[in-house]
VEXMARDREN-147833 format. One record per residue (C-alpha): residue number from 1; residue in one letter; z, y, x. Coordinates in steps of 0.001 Angstrom, whole numbers. Example, Ala and Ser with C-alpha at 12.3 -4.5 7.8 and 13.67 -1.06 7.14 Angstrom:
<sites>
pos->1&code->A&c3->7800&c2->-4500&c1->12300 .
pos->2&code->S&c3->7140&c2->-1060&c1->13670 .
</sites>
This chain:
<sites>
pos->1&code->M&c3->0&c2->0&c1->0 .
pos->2&code->N&c3->-990&c2->3418&c1->1376 .
pos->3&code->D&c3->1421&c2->6244&c1->2048 .
pos->4&code->L&c3->641&c2->8887&c1->-582 .
pos->5&code->R&c3->456&c2->11462&c1->2198 .
pos->6&code->H&c3->-2165&c2->9528&c1->4157 .
pos->7&code->I&c3->-4952&c2->9979&c1->1619 .
pos->8&code->T&c3->-7128&c2->13094&c1->1384 .
pos->9&code->S&c3->-7011&c2->15680&c1->-1386 .
pos->10&code->D&c3->-10374&c2->14433&c1->-2635 .
pos->11&code->E&c3->-9115&c2->10844&c1->-2782 .
pos->12&code->L&c3->-5986&c2->11898&c1->-4647 .
pos->13&code->A&c3->-8045&c2->14015&c1->-7059 .
pos->14&code->T&c3->-10323&c2->11041&c1->-7755 .
pos->15&code->F&c3->-7310&c2->8803&c1->-8372 .
pos->16&code->L&c3->-5859&c2->11287&c1->-10865 .
pos->17&code->V&c3->-9111&c2->11651&c1->-12805 .
pos->18&code->E&c3->-9646&c2->7892&c1->-12906 .
pos->19&code->N&c3->-6138&c2->7497&c1->-14306 .
pos->20&code->G&c3->-6605&c2->10034&c1->-17073 .
pos->21&code->E&c3->-4647&c2->12865&c1->-15478 .
pos->22&code->K&c3->-5560&c2->16560&c1->-15538 .
pos->23&code->K&c3->-6813&c2->18258&c1->-12363 .
pos->24&code->F&c3->-3837&c2->20631&c1->-12105 .
pos->25&code->R&c3->-1648&c2->17641&c1->-11256 .
pos->26&code->L&c3->-3222&c2->17598&c1->-7791 .
pos->27&code->G&c3->-1753&c2->21005&c1->-6980 .
pos->28&code->Q&c3->1663&c2->19987&c1->-8310 .
pos->29&code->I&c3->1774&c2->16814&c1->-6216 .
pos->30&code->E&c3->580&c2->18501&c1->-3025 .
pos->31&code->D&c3->3098&c2->21294&c1->-3535 .
pos->32&code->W&c3->5844&c2->18660&c1->-3549 .
pos->33&code->L&c3->4430&c2->16909&c1->-495 .
pos->34&code->W&c3->3679&c2->19819&c1->1837 .
pos->35&code->K&c3->5614&c2->22866&c1->641 .
pos->36&code->K&c3->8787&c2->21177&c1->-606 .
pos->37&code->G&c3->8601&c2->18214&c1->1750 .
pos->38&code->A&c3->9331&c2->15523&c1->-837 .
pos->39&code->Q&c3->10433&c2->12268&c1->743 .
pos->40&code->N&c3->10083&c2->10094&c1->-2362 .
pos->41&code->F&c3->8676&c2->10120&c1->-5894 .
pos->42&code->D&c3->12035&c2->10904&c1->-7524 .
pos->43&code->E&c3->12118&c2->14322&c1->-5845 .
pos->44&code->M&c3->8976&c2->15364&c1->-7750 .
pos->45&code->R&c3->10891&c2->16751&c1->-10696 .
pos->46&code->N&c3->8069&c2->18361&c1->-12704 .
pos->47&code->I&c3->5862&c2->15264&c1->-12571 .
pos->48&code->S&c3->5865&c2->13160&c1->-15732 .
pos->49&code->T&c3->7496&c2->9730&c1->-15724 .
pos->50&code->D&c3->4156&c2->8176&c1->-16666 .
pos->51&code->L&c3->2359&c2->9745&c1->-13706 .
pos->52&code->K&c3->5185&c2->8779&c1->-11351 .
pos->53&code->K&c3->4790&c2->5174&c1->-12437 .
pos->54&code->K&c3->1050&c2->5328&c1->-11739 .
pos->55&code->L&c3->1700&c2->6784&c1->-8279 .
pos->56&code->Q&c3->4437&c2->4276&c1->-7488 .
pos->57&code->G&c3->2157&c2->1417&c1->-8493 .
pos->58&code->N&c3->-489&c2->2452&c1->-5994 .
pos->59&code->F&c3->1217&c2->4386&c1->-3197 .
pos->60&code->T&c3->4436&c2->4521&c1->-1200 .
pos->61&code->F&c3->6212&c2->6745&c1->1339 .
pos->62&code->F&c3->6511&c2->5563&c1->4948 .
pos->63&code->N&c3->9792&c2->7379&c1->5237 .
pos->64&code->T&c3->11269&c2->8833&c1->8399 .
pos->65&code->Q&c3->15064&c2->8799&c1->8274 .
pos->66&code->I&c3->17822&c2->10417&c1->10292 .
pos->67&code->E&c3->19622&c2->7435&c1->11796 .
pos->68&code->T&c3->22208&c2->9426&c1->13750 .
pos->69&code->M&c3->23031&c2->13040&c1->14524 .
pos->70&code->V&c3->25332&c2->14306&c1->17259 .
pos->71&code->Q&c3->26280&c2->17901&c1->17888 .
pos->72&code->S&c3->27000&c2->19521&c1->21221 .
pos->73&code->Q&c3->29867&c2->21860&c1->21992 .
pos->74&code->D&c3->27268&c2->24644&c1->22226 .
pos->75&code->G&c3->25983&c2->23936&c1->18691 .
pos->76&code->T&c3->22848&c2->22053&c1->19710 .
pos->77&code->A&c3->22188&c2->19032&c1->17485 .
pos->78&code->K&c3->20310&c2->15895&c1->18528 .
pos->79&code->F&c3->18760&c2->13544&c1->15991 .
pos->80&code->I&c3->17619&c2->9958&c1->16322 .
pos->81&code->F&c3->14928&c2->9322&c1->13724 .
pos->82&code->L&c3->14200&c2->5832&c1->12443 .
pos->83&code->L&c3->10518&c2->5364&c1->11617 .
pos->84&code->H&c3->9151&c2->3058&c1->8921 .
pos->85&code->D&c3->8202&c2->357&c1->11462 .
pos->86&code->G&c3->11616&c2->331&c1->13164 .
pos->87&code->Q&c3->10647&c2->2553&c1->16110 .
pos->88&code->R&c3->12877&c2->5477&c1->17036 .
pos->89&code->I&c3->12214&c2->8994&c1->18286 .
pos->90&code->E&c3->14396&c2->12007&c1->18987 .
pos->91&code->G&c3->14424&c2->15643&c1->17942 .
pos->92&code->V&c3->16708&c2->18573&c1->18733 .
pos->93&code->L&c3->17874&c2->21743&c1->16984 .
pos->94&code->I&c3->18792&c2->24621&c1->19300 .
pos->95&code->P&c3->20572&c2->27546&c1->17591 .
pos->96&code->T&c3->21091&c2->31074&c1->18864 .
pos->97&code->E&c3->22419&c2->34148&c1->17075 .
pos->98&code->T&c3->18949&c2->35092&c1->15827 .
pos->99&code->R&c3->16942&c2->31872&c1->15617 .
pos->100&code->V&c3->16936&c2->28108&c1->15331 .
pos->101&code->T&c3->14394&c2->26258&c1->17419 .
pos->102&code->A&c3->13316&c2->22706&c1->16604 .
pos->103&code->C&c3->12148&c2->20531&c1->19481 .
pos->104&code->I&c3->9963&c2->17787&c1->18013 .
pos->105&code->S&c3->8281&c2->14654&c1->19362 .
pos->106&code->S&c3->4606&c2->13716&c1->19219 .
pos->107&code->Q&c3->4722&c2->10110&c1->20475 .
pos->108&code->V&c3->7069&c2->7143&c1->20606 .
pos->109&code->G&c3->7725&c2->7042&c1->24343 .
pos->110&code->C&c3->5336&c2->8546&c1->26875 .
pos->111&code->A&c3->2684&c2->7142&c1->29183 .
pos->112&code->L&c3->2987&c2->9840&c1->31844 .
pos->113&code->R&c3->6125&c2->8593&c1->33643 .
pos->114&code->C&c3->7145&c2->11922&c1->35179 .
pos->115&code->S&c3->9805&c2->10993&c1->37696 .
pos->116&code->F&c3->12399&c2->13508&c1->36435 .
pos->117&code->C&c3->12103&c2->12607&c1->32733 .
pos->118&code->A&c3->14054&c2->9901&c1->30900 .
pos->119&code->T&c3->11392&c2->9548&c1->28175 .
pos->120&code->G&c3->8918&c2->8216&c1->30730 .
pos->121&code->T&c3->11142&c2->5192&c1->31362 .
pos->122&code->M&c3->10266&c2->3951&c1->27859 .
pos->123&code->G&c3->6560&c2->3766&c1->28582 .
pos->124&code->F&c3->4079&c2->4502&c1->25802 .
pos->125&code->I&c3->4633&c2->2695&c1->22499 .
pos->126&code->R&c3->2459&c2->4537&c1->19977 .
pos->127&code->N&c3->1302&c2->7901&c1->18668 .
pos->128&code->L&c3->3106&c2->9506&c1->15779 .
pos->129&code->H&c3->1178&c2->10017&c1->12560 .
pos->130&code->F&c3->1000&c2->13655&c1->11496 .
pos->131&code->T&c3->3357&c2->12887&c1->8593 .
pos->132&code->E&c3->5985&c2->11587&c1->11053 .
pos->133&code->I&c3->5739&c2->14828&c1->13021 .
pos->134&code->F&c3->5936&c2->16827&c1->9786 .
pos->135&code->D&c3->8944&c2->14776&c1->8623 .
pos->136&code->Q&c3->10898&c2->15746&c1->11738 .
pos->137&code->F&c3->10576&c2->19381&c1->10739 .
pos->138&code->I&c3->11449&c2->18783&c1->7090 .
pos->139&code->L&c3->14542&c2->16704&c1->7866 .
pos->140&code->M&c3->15803&c2->18981&c1->10631 .
pos->141&code->N&c3->15126&c2->22078&c1->8533 .
pos->142&code->R&c3->17428&c2->20742&c1->5821 .
pos->143&code->K&c3->20090&c2->20024&c1->8431 .
pos->144&code->S&c3->19607&c2->23458&c1->9992 .
pos->145&code->Q&c3->20572&c2->25080&c1->6700 .
pos->146&code->E&c3->23669&c2->22888&c1->6501 .
pos->147&code->L&c3->24743&c2->23393&c1->10111 .
pos->148&code->Y&c3->23763&c2->26998&c1->10787 .
pos->149&code->N&c3->23055&c2->28486&c1->7346 .
pos->150&code->Q&c3->19566&c2->29314&c1->8607 .
pos->151&code->T&c3->16149&c2->27688&c1->8367 .
pos->152&code->I&c3->14160&c2->26747&c1->11458 .
pos->153&code->T&c3->12439&c2->29810&c1->12899 .
pos->154&code->N&c3->10622&c2->28294&c1->15903 .
pos->155&code->I&c3->9076&c2->24948&c1->16824 .
pos->156&code->V&c3->8358&c2->23571&c1->20277 .
pos->157&code->Y&c3->6309&c2->20424&c1->20812 .
pos->158&code->M&c3->8442&c2->19520&c1->23809 .
pos->159&code->G&c3->10120&c2->16332&c1->22616 .
pos->160&code->M&c3->9033&c2->12797&c1->23428 .
pos->161&code->G&c3->5376&c2->12343&c1->24379 .
pos->162&code->E&c3->2378&c2->14379&c1->25534 .
pos->163&code->P&c3->968&c2->16326&c1->22536 .
pos->164&code->L&c3->-2586&c2->16525&c1->23893 .
pos->165&code->M&c3->-2732&c2->12726&c1->24065 .
pos->166&code->N&c3->-2180&c2->12651&c1->20286 .
pos->167&code->Y&c3->-4469&c2->15574&c1->19589 .
pos->168&code->E&c3->-5631&c2->15011&c1->16008 .
pos->169&code->N&c3->-2193&c2->14205&c1->14595 .
pos->170&code->V&c3->-546&c2->17118&c1->16396 .
pos->171&code->M&c3->-3196&c2->19566&c1->15160 .
pos->172&code->R&c3->-2923&c2->18244&c1->11606 .
pos->173&code->S&c3->857&c2->18671&c1->11697 .
pos->174&code->I&c3->463&c2->22256&c1->12937 .
pos->175&code->D&c3->-1978&c2->22943&c1->10094 .
pos->176&code->L&c3->609&c2->21739&c1->7575 .
pos->177&code->L&c3->3400&c2->23732&c1->9187 .
pos->178&code->T&c3->1389&c2->26977&c1->9233 .
pos->179&code->S&c3->-668&c2->26671&c1->6024 .
pos->180&code->P&c3->341&c2->28788&c1->3002 .
pos->181&code->K&c3->92&c2->25518&c1->1054 .
pos->182&code->G&c3->2510&c2->23958&c1->3527 .
pos->183&code->Q&c3->5477&c2->25533&c1->5304 .
pos->184&code->G&c3->3780&c2->28885&c1->5937 .
pos->185&code->L&c3->5164&c2->29402&c1->9450 .
pos->186&code->S&c3->3516&c2->31907&c1->11744 .
pos->187&code->P&c3->1510&c2->30189&c1->14522 .
pos->188&code->S&c3->3206&c2->32553&c1->16980 .
pos->189&code->R&c3->6467&c2->30716&c1->16223 .
pos->190&code->I&c3->5062&c2->27440&c1->17543 .
pos->191&code->T&c3->4645&c2->26390&c1->21187 .
pos->192&code->L&c3->2791&c2->23320&c1->22406 .
pos->193&code->S&c3->3803&c2->22067&c1->25847 .
pos->194&code->T&c3->1497&c2->19940&c1->28003 .
pos->195&code->V&c3->1612&c2->18502&c1->31522 .
pos->196&code->G&c3->-1902&c2->19873&c1->31935 .
pos->197&code->I&c3->-4570&c2->17675&c1->30305 .
pos->198&code->S&c3->-7533&c2->19865&c1->31273 .
pos->199&code->M&c3->-9998&c2->18610&c1->28677 .
pos->200&code->G&c3->-7328&c2->18926&c1->25989 .
pos->201&code->I&c3->-6627&c2->22548&c1->26973 .
pos->202&code->R&c3->-10340&c2->23326&c1->26746 .
pos->203&code->R&c3->-10482&c2->21634&c1->23359 .
pos->204&code->L&c3->-7609&c2->23814&c1->22149 .
pos->205&code->A&c3->-9553&c2->26887&c1->23233 .
pos->206&code->D&c3->-12744&c2->25731&c1->21501 .
pos->207&code->D&c3->-10788&c2->24957&c1->18326 .
pos->208&code->G&c3->-9326&c2->28467&c1->18152 .
pos->209&code->F&c3->-5746&c2->27352&c1->18809 .
pos->210&code->K&c3->-3349&c2->30035&c1->17517 .
pos->211&code->P&c3->138&c2->28874&c1->18624 .
pos->212&code->D&c3->1397&c2->29461&c1->22156 .
pos->213&code->L&c3->586&c2->27146&c1->25056 .
pos->214&code->A&c3->3090&c2->26111&c1->27724 .
pos->215&code->L&c3->2183&c2->24244&c1->30909 .
pos->216&code->S&c3->4771&c2->21945&c1->32474 .
pos->217&code->L&c3->3800&c2->22670&c1->36071 .
pos->218&code->H&c3->7089&c2->22022&c1->37926 .
pos->219&code->C&c3->5491&c2->22100&c1->41371 .
pos->220&code->A&c3->2691&c2->24257&c1->42782 .
pos->221&code->D&c3->2048&c2->21942&c1->45736 .
pos->222&code->E&c3->-717&c2->19631&c1->44506 .
pos->223&code->V&c3->248&c2->16620&c1->46635 .
pos->224&code->K&c3->3958&c2->16866&c1->45780 .
pos->225&code->R&c3->3170&c2->17399&c1->42098 .
pos->226&code->R&c3->1293&c2->14095&c1->41995 .
pos->227&code->R&c3->4408&c2->12332&c1->43255 .
pos->228&code->L&c3->6487&c2->14096&c1->40621 .
pos->229&code->M&c3->3965&c2->13646&c1->37781 .
pos->230&code->P&c3->1606&c2->10699&c1->38432 .
pos->231&code->V&c3->-800&c2->11630&c1->35613 .
pos->232&code->T&c3->-1912&c2->14648&c1->37634 .
pos->233&code->E&c3->-3744&c2->12397&c1->40104 .
pos->234&code->H&c3->-6895&c2->12913&c1->38037 .
pos->235&code->Q&c3->-6051&c2->16499&c1->37024 .
pos->236&code->T&c3->-6682&c2->18637&c1->40109 .
pos->237&code->F&c3->-5327&c2->22160&c1->40412 .
pos->238&code->E&c3->-8897&c2->23480&c1->40343 .
pos->239&code->M&c3->-9555&c2->21690&c1->37041 .
pos->240&code->L&c3->-6234&c2->22873&c1->35659 .
pos->241&code->Q&c3->-6713&c2->26508&c1->36667 .
pos->242&code->D&c3->-10257&c2->26499&c1->35280 .
pos->243&code->S&c3->-9056&c2->25152&c1->31937 .
pos->244&code->L&c3->-6230&c2->27712&c1->31742 .
pos->245&code->Q&c3->-8596&c2->30562&c1->32532 .
pos->246&code->Y&c3->-10990&c2->29232&c1->29889 .
pos->247&code->F&c3->-8141&c2->29059&c1->27363 .
pos->248&code->H&c3->-7141&c2->32660&c1->28077 .
pos->249&code->Q&c3->-10711&c2->33897&c1->27862 .
pos->250&code->K&c3->-11278&c2->32215&c1->24509 .
pos->251&code->T&c3->-7917&c2->33022&c1->22903 .
pos->252&code->G&c3->-6631&c2->36106&c1->24737 .
pos->253&code->K&c3->-3208&c2->34468&c1->24942 .
pos->254&code->R&c3->-786&c2->34587&c1->27855 .
pos->255&code->I&c3->252&c2->31116&c1->29045 .
pos->256&code->T&c3->3847&c2->30080&c1->29682 .
pos->257&code->I&c3->4487&c2->28188&c1->32918 .
pos->258&code->E&c3->7434&c2->25792&c1->32693 .
pos->259&code->Y&c3->8954&c2->25110&c1->36116 .
pos->260&code->L&c3->11854&c2->22717&c1->36590 .
pos->261&code->L&c3->13895&c2->23649&c1->39651 .
pos->262&code->L&c3->14894&c2->20634&c1->41763 .
pos->263&code->K&c3->17174&c2->20962&c1->44774 .
pos->264&code->N&c3->15289&c2->20896&c1->48108 .
pos->265&code->W&c3->12155&c2->19662&c1->46374 .
pos->266&code->N&c3->10431&c2->22639&c1->44769 .
pos->267&code->D&c3->12967&c2->25479&c1->44952 .
pos->268&code->S&c3->12322&c2->27192&c1->48302 .
pos->269&code->V&c3->10766&c2->30632&c1->48801 .
pos->270&code->N&c3->7645&c2->28855&c1->50104 .
pos->271&code->D&c3->7485&c2->26964&c1->46820 .
pos->272&code->A&c3->7752&c2->30292&c1->44995 .
pos->273&code->K&c3->4841&c2->31602&c1->47063 .
pos->274&code->R&c3->2735&c2->28581&c1->46069 .
pos->275&code->L&c3->3633&c2->29179&c1->42437 .
pos->276&code->F&c3->2568&c2->32818&c1->42745 .
pos->277&code->H&c3->-821&c2->31829&c1->44194 .
pos->278&code->F&c3->-1353&c2->29254&c1->41432 .
pos->279&code->C&c3->-554&c2->31808&c1->38722 .
pos->280&code->R&c3->-2404&c2->34771&c1->40222 .
pos->281&code->P&c3->-5757&c2->34164&c1->38415 .
pos->282&code->I&c3->-4092&c2->33652&c1->35010 .
pos->283&code->P&c3->-1950&c2->35952&c1->32819 .
pos->284&code->V&c3->1338&c2->34048&c1->32608 .
pos->285&code->K&c3->5048&c2->34258&c1->32065 .
pos->286&code->I&c3->7291&c2->31826&c1->33923 .
pos->287&code->N&c3->10240&c2->29908&c1->32518 .
pos->288&code->L&c3->12467&c2->28458&c1->35218 .
pos->289&code->I&c3->14385&c2->25478&c1->33866 .
pos->290&code->E&c3->17672&c2->24069&c1->35057 .
pos->291&code->Y&c3->17498&c2->20381&c1->35871 .
pos->292&code->N&c3->19354&c2->18109&c1->33459 .
pos->293&code->S&c3->20906&c2->14976&c1->34870 .
pos->294&code->T&c3->19078&c2->11661&c1->34350 .
pos->295&code->D&c3->18852&c2->8571&c1->36549 .
pos->296&code->S&c3->15995&c2->10054&c1->38583 .
pos->297&code->G&c3->18003&c2->10905&c1->41730 .
pos->298&code->F&c3->17119&c2->14623&c1->41619 .
pos->299&code->E&c3->19761&c2->17359&c1->41685 .
pos->300&code->R&c3->19992&c2->20817&c1->40188 .
pos->301&code->S&c3->19045&c2->23730&c1->42437 .
pos->302&code->P&c3->22009&c2->25737&c1->43741 .
pos->303&code->E&c3->22394&c2->29285&c1->42473 .
pos->304&code->E&c3->21382&c2->30789&c1->45833 .
pos->305&code->H&c3->18032&c2->28955&c1->45781 .
pos->306&code->V&c3->17413&c2->30050&c1->42199 .
pos->307&code->R&c3->18124&c2->33693&c1->42985 .
pos->308&code->Q&c3->15816&c2->33731&c1->46021 .
pos->309&code->F&c3->13083&c2->32014&c1->43990 .
pos->310&code->V&c3->13379&c2->34573&c1->41182 .
pos->311&code->D&c3->13557&c2->37542&c1->43539 .
pos->312&code->F&c3->10290&c2->36584&c1->45217 .
pos->313&code->L&c3->8409&c2->36093&c1->41930 .
pos->314&code->E&c3->9729&c2->39333&c1->40477 .
pos->315&code->S&c3->8683&c2->41149&c1->43674 .
pos->316&code->K&c3->5138&c2->40088&c1->42735 .
pos->317&code->N&c3->5546&c2->41611&c1->39243 .
pos->318&code->L&c3->5611&c2->38262&c1->37476 .
pos->319&code->I&c3->7570&c2->37852&c1->34226 .
pos->320&code->V&c3->10359&c2->35362&c1->34938 .
pos->321&code->N&c3->12994&c2->33911&c1->32587 .
pos->322&code->I&c3->15724&c2->31445&c1->33501 .
pos->323&code->R&c3->16221&c2->28861&c1->30768 .
pos->324&code->H&c3->19795&c2->27626&c1->30741 .
pos->325&code->S&c3->20194&c2->24082&c1->29476 .
pos->326&code->R&c3->21587&c2->23369&c1->26027 .
pos->327&code->G&c3->22991&c2->20124&c1->24688 .
pos->328&code->Q&c3->23591&c2->18432&c1->28042 .
pos->329&code->D&c3->26795&c2->16796&c1->26834 .
pos->330&code->I&c3->24820&c2->14883&c1->24172 .
pos->331&code->A&c3->21740&c2->14175&c1->26355 .
pos->332&code->A&c3->19657&c2->16574&c1->24246 .
pos->333&code->A&c3->18387&c2->18811&c1->27050 .
pos->334&code->C&c3->14876&c2->18889&c1->28523 .
pos->335&code->G&c3->13953&c2->15594&c1->30164 .
pos->336&code->Q&c3->16873&c2->13678&c1->28647 .
pos->337&code->L&c3->15280&c2->12394&c1->25446 .
pos->338&code->V&c3->15017&c2->8612&c1->25295 .
pos->339&code->K&c3->15191&c2->6675&c1->22043 .
pos->340&code->G&c3->18580&c2->5481&c1->20924 .
pos->341&code->K&c3->20598&c2->7069&c1->23759 .
</sites>
């Protein structure tokens, strides 16, 4: 039996007509699915009992459920979601005084095996369907109102998986989140993070991508970066820079560079100089990220290294922000997401 949300509007319209229902029912049903985020037929309160029976006899919901939620001392909340086939993924809510950011996953596991990231130890299991990505938002948005008395204001595709390796489902989920017939969020409130899949970045540009783009660079020495992030073996810096320049030319958007500082690995002034030369051809802002403990063997950069790194970049008139980790005590920080932990 198909998930009701997996069929197209045309297919649903045909089903309704063939079952003697009026056309306006299509709008009612889709309003429940995409604007109100209904998780079952019983939530569709203005749908007749007769129509519900017809729908239930032909369709189902492959429900995503919150299996567990833990909350950090700093207010961050981590969720383990149970998918309909028994797989698990994680999502995170990060509150501040003015916003609540949802960090959502795009895959079960990840094929990229970045050496600093716990998710990579799972390997790749499968892509998430766009409804499973959408469900993370719906379920966490309800919890956000309970926990913080505020709806989600921002979304980052920075959870488990590489979004550009699940392109169609990620783009469909963004359409639902930004459409007036869906959640109606501004695209500027959404950020997609990638390790740098060059062809995927070009595809985003050609498709008129409106949200923000973040590149997980983490090292501006090409040889060292390949050791840190094995997938980059076939993604040279020249290819990556060309794709970023192409993206900027097509969209006019500034790109965010995510850079994880690792003690005595990528945090020297020479490393900062390499980062400057990589960024020079592209309008960017740089987020420096504190390392969050996993079993990788890396250590967090000492404050002195961080300050020298920042001072050099700022001397070159680059925009630099230091991102302090949230949710470390519940393993909810960047690089710590691994199912069921």
